[in-house]
N, C-alpha and C positions, 0 to 999 in steps of 0.2 A: 504494499499499499504506499502510495506516495504521500508526501506531506499535504499536498493539495486535496487529495482524496480524503485524508484524515480530517482536514478542516471542514470540508463539505459535510462529511458524516457527522461531525460534532454540531455543525449548524442545524442540520435536520433533526438531530436528537433534541436540541434546545427547542426547535420549532414544535416538535411533538408535545413537549411539556407546555409550551405557551398556547398551543391550539386547544389544550384541555382546559385552560383557565382564562385565557385572554378573551375580551369581548370584540376586538377589532382585528380581524385576520388580514385586512388590507395593509396594515402598517408593519406586519411581521417581516416582510422582505427587507425593508429599510433597517429595521432593528438588527437583523441577522447578517446584513452585509451583502445581500443579493442586489443585483442591478435593478430589477423590477419584479412585479408579481408573476409575470409569465415565466420568467427564468426560474424563480423560486418554485412555482407549481410543477414545472417540468422536472426539475431536479428531485423534488419531494416525491413525485409519482414514480420516477425511475428507481428510487431507493426503497420506497415503502410499498409500491404496488397500488396506491390509491392517491387521489387528489387531496390537498389539504382540507377542502370542504368535506369530503367523504370521511376523512380521518376525524375531523372535528364532530361531525354528526354522530359518529359511533362512540366518541370518547369525551365529549364535552361535559364538564361538571360545573353547573352554575352555582 
């Protein structure tokens, strides 16, 4: 695993935690260092098999 892959994996891990608790998923890419929401969603789906919205619907805890 390259350092770049490790950093992306860590960002997605944090994104999973924030998706379960955060109310605004549109701001997550900026917080996590992704260039925009489309890039974030594509990377998230590639690593988890689901979109951020799908993940949130299954795991959100209000």
